[in-house]
N, C-alpha and C positions, 0 to 999 in steps of 0.2 A: 695528596686528593687526587682520589679517582676521576678516574674523567666522566663524567654525565651521560648515564646510554642514552645514546639517542633512538627511539622505537617509531616506527610508519605505522599508523592509527587512521582508525577513515572512524566517523563518528557518521550514524542516519537517526534521527529524528519524526517519529511516524507521531504525527500531534493530530489525533483522534477525537469524536465528539465526546466518546465519554474518558479515554482516555490518555494521556500525553504520554510514549514509550522513545526510552534514548539508550541508544545502544554502539557501544565505543567496541571495536577490530581493531586485531595486530596484526597490519601484512607478518604472516610468517618467508622469511628467506626462499621456499619453495610456492612463494604465490595465491599459498590457502589462506584463510583469516580464519584467526581465534579472540572471541569470544568474550572479552577480560572485564565487560563494565555493564551493568547496567538498572536504570535507574528508572521509576513511573512513578505519577501522578497521576490524578483522578484530573479530569477536564473543564474547568468551567463557564470561559469564554465562545463555546463554539455552539455553534449551533448545525446539526447536518454539513459537518466538512468546511460551516462558511467560520471566518471568527464573528463575533458578534457582541464583546469585551474585550479592549487593548487589555486593560489591565490584568482579566482574570487569567486571559491567556498567557501575556508574561507570567504570569507567578507560576504557571503550570507548567509550564517548557522548564524554568531558573530551576525548578524543583525536581523537575525528574534527569537536567543536566549532572545538578549536582551532587544529586546519591550516581549514575553514574561515573563521573569524576573519581569522585568519591572508591567508588569501588576499583578503578581502576589506577588509579593513582594517577591523576592525569590531569592535564587542563585542556579539554575541547577549547583551540581556535577557531574553527570551523565545521560544519553543516551540511547533512545532504538529507531534506527535507522533503518529506511527502507532502502531498496535494491530494483530496480529490472534493467530489463537492458536488449538487445537481447542477452548476456553471459550466462543469468542463461535458465540452463539448468534441467529437468527433469526424472523420469520414477518410474518406481515401480521395486520390490523385494520384495524377497522372506527368509525366516530363518526357521529354523527350530533344535532344539536338543531334549536334552532328559529329562523328569523332573524327579529333581537326588530321592528326597524322597516319590515320588508318587503322592505327591500336590504341587499345585504351588505357589510360593514365587516370591518375590520382585527380586532377586537375579536370578533365570531366564525368567523371565521377563527381567530384561537388558542383561543378552547371548542371546536370543532368535533374542534382536533387534541390539546387538551388532555382532549379523550371517548375518541379513539382511542386515549392512548397510559395512558388507564384501566382498565388490566387488573394480574391478581397477577402478577407475577413474582416465583422463590424469593426468599429474600432472603439468600444470597452471589451476584448476579446485579443488574450496574449496568445500567439505559439508555445506550446511548450514541448511539442514534442514531435521530429519527422522521422518517421522511423518506416528507414528503407526494409519494403515488404520483398522484393525483387526485378532485378532487370532483367531483359530485352534486349538480343546485340544481332541485329538484321532481321530481325524476327525468331531468334531463337527463345525461347520461353524457359525460365526456372532458374535463368543464374543468378546464383550473390555473390558471389567478388572475379564482377567481368575485366578491373584490370589485367591487360598481358594477352587479353582477347584481339585480336581482329576483325572489323566491322567501320563503318562509314555511317548508321546509325544506332544512335543507345538508347532507349528508353529506362525511364524508372517505376517500380509503383510505391508508394511509396501511402504510411497511415500516420495522418498527422492529427495530434490531438492539442483544441485552445482551453483558457480556461479563460474567468474575469482577470479583465487586466485590477481592476481594484483590490478583489480576495488576491488575488497572489500580492501583493503590497501589504496588504494588511500582513500577512503570515511573515514576508519579508521582514515588514516592522518590528511584530512581537517578536522573531530571532534575533534579529541586531537589539534590540534595544534589552537583552542576554549580554550583551556584549559581544554576537559569537556572527560567524560572516557562514553567508547560504554558498555557500558549495552551487550547488543548483537545485531545483523546486523539481520533481521527477511526480512523476502518476503512481496516486499508489500501487493502484491493482499494477501495471509494472515493471510497481517493484516486485510486490509479493512474487510475483510469475515469476519474478532469476529465482526466490528463495524456496519453490515448493513443488514447480513443475520437471517433470525430466525431459531429456531430446526429445527421446518417440516420441513422449505425446506431443509431444509441439510438434513434430511429423506427422503424427496423424491424422490429430486434428485433436482438443482439444479446449471445454470449456470451464476459467478459473472464474470462483463465484469470493469473495473476500465480503465475508457477514460482519461488520463492526459493529456501533453503538448509533454511527446514525444515517450512514447509507452502506444501499449493497453493491459494491465493486464488480462491474466482469470484462472480463478480458479473452476472447479466444482466439486460437491463436491452428492457424494449418499452413504445411509443407515450409513446418523451421519458423515463420515470425507470425505478429501479430496481425490482427485480421479483422476488431472489431471490438467496439469499448465503448461501455457505457454505466451510467449510477447512475442504481434507481433511488429513491429519499423511503424506502423501506429498509428498517432493519432489527437492530435487540431494542433498542427505546420503546419501540412499539408496543414490545413484547414484555417489555420492563413496567410500559404507560398502562399496559391490562388490566397486565396481575393487579397496579393498582387501582381503579377500578373499580374491578371486580373483585373485591376481597376488601375494599375497599382502606388502604395499609398504609401510608404516606411513600413517594417515590423512593428514597434508598433505602427501607428495607425491601421490598416488590424489592428490588433490584437485587437486593443480598440474599432475599429468597430465590430466586431463580437463580444465580453463581449457584445458590449451597442445595436446594432440590433438584431443581427446573430439570422436566422431561419432557418430548416433543413428542414421543406417541404415549398417551395412557394406560395401554395393555400391556404397558414395560415401569408402572410404575404402583406400588403396591398399595393399594386401598387401604390397609389395613395400619399405614403406616402416618400419621400425627406430623402436622405442623403447624408450634407457634404462631400467631400471625398477628403483629399490636394493632388495633386500631391508631385512625387516624386525631387525636386531643385529649379529650381523658378518658372514650373509653375503650373494656378492659379489654383486654385481648381475649382473643379466640382461637380454636382449634380446627384444623380442617385439613381432609386427605392430599397425601401425594400427588393420587388420584384425578383430585380435584382442579389442583394444579398443570397437573398434568393435560386439563380438558380445556383450559381457558388459556395454554401456550400453544395449542397443537391447532386452532385455527389459523391464527396467524406464519406461521412459521407454513401450511401451504400454503397464504393468496401468495408471503413473498414469493414462494420457488414454483405459486400459476404464474405469475407475474413476472417474472425471468427466464420460462418459460417461453409465457408472448414473446417477450427482445425477442432470445432468439430466431423463433419463427421470423418477425417481421423483420431479421436482418439476416434470414435464409443460408441460417448454418447452420438450423439445425442439424440439417441431415448431414453435414460433415464430421462431424464432431467424435469420431468411431474409438476414440479414447475414452470419454463420458465423462461428466463432472469430476472438479475437483474442490471442494469448500473451506477453505480455513478462516481467519478472522477468529476474535473472541467464541461471540454468536455462533461458531461454527462446531464447538467441540462441545456443546447440551449431550447426552445422552439421549436416542430414537434420532437426532436431529437426519444421519446420514440414510436411514432405512425408510423414511418419510419422504426425504430427497428420492431415492431410487423409485419410491413407488408413483410419484409427482413424473420426474420425470422421462420414466421405463428407462433409465440408461446403468451404467454402471456407475457409481459416488463414491470416490474416498475422501477422506477428513487431512489435507496436506500439512506438512510439518516441514519447518526447512532446513532443505540437505546442500550437502559439502560446504559445512561448516562443521567449526572443534568449538570446543569452551566450555560456556554455565552453560549441563544439561538443562536447567529449568526453562533457559531462554534457547538454545538449539530445538530443541525436541518437542515448541506448547504455539502453535496454529497463531497466538496471540501478539507469536514475537513472531507471523512471517512479514509483515511492513516494514518493519525497525533491520531486519535482518536482509532482506533483498534487496535495503538501502545502499548498504555496506557492499553487497554484493554487483548490485546498480555500478559504487564509484570504483569499485575497484577496476572496473569496464572501462570507467569514460576517464582514467588516468594511467596511460599506458607507461606512460615514468615518474615514480612515486620519488615522492620528493619527502624528508622529516617534516610531519608534522602533526600537532601532539601528542607528545613527548618534551615540551619543560611541563615543568612545577612551579615557576615564575617565574622572574629575574626580565629583568629592564625591558629585553626587547616583549616579551611574555603581554607585562602590564601595559605597554603604548599601545600595542597593536589590538586589545581591552578596551581604553577606554577609548579610539581612536572606532573603533565600532560603534561602543556607545553614544560619543555624540553623535554618529552618523544616525545613527537610532531615532533619536528625540530631536536630534534641529536640524 
């Protein structure tokens, strides 16, 4: 009997407002990640990134994970989970400590980061991330790796992200109810940035916008580090709702029309290309031009981009994003979106797709999967010492872990 193959697997779970996406990545011997499984399911229990129905969310997660497991030929045991929503807050903080032995060591770095995060936050908020931006040793700034440097005073500038404690607990409960363990809750736009941004863009200055179904997530990078993050409650679902109201058609069919025929610029849509639109109730279907559809879609995208531009000005980072704007997410792939964004922002705009990853072509070159792939890339950095995970296809150890996780999530 041959020995069972041991596989190093990571699982990313993007729980979005319109869709739940699960991606399984196998860590290759050279450290790269190959996507070996993908599963998705319509999301029924979330509104603007926040769980509003536990049972519906659990069903969506379970369906997406099972599809990914079947494609990858494995069983997921733990997942990296993306989190977003209007409850997300972010701010920059600074900490200062003395250097104990006149030479900075790992303990000093941990101490100064702890000092930076030691600020009062509301009782209903939970710290999700403390991301170092740069270190200052005796007044010398711009240092990213201070260990080994001589000095007497160490200062750290960090970017902190907090989220609603109850929202995080609800997401964790939904995942654990599916028999899975949460490795870490990760801000979705930080995850997406790992997948779509180039190192030179991060250094020069760039704004990444992940346009999903319920929220649009903003992350600004400069000097190789994140400087500002924000969440706007305007995204693809508002476009769908506008189509539904304007054409008096059911929301599910409005979403189908948007995906199949949508265009953000009327001049890109042929006025003689006709679309059959189903009516509500027993009313007969009607025929409308694709140009008319684009005239409904454009104002909502224009409004979204103007809100983003206003946020960039409010954060005082509009003038430092020399690389321009990177749009990603499912709602960013509509024809005409990039051109409309360039007109509004007056900056270069590109559509971001996952980079530095191999495997399924439909996943690795599609902005819909940017967050899920980013969760894998974040996870491999979060685990310097990789252990065998997810490779079990059954067995008592796996079953015991699955049952234990289920009990934790339900009792």
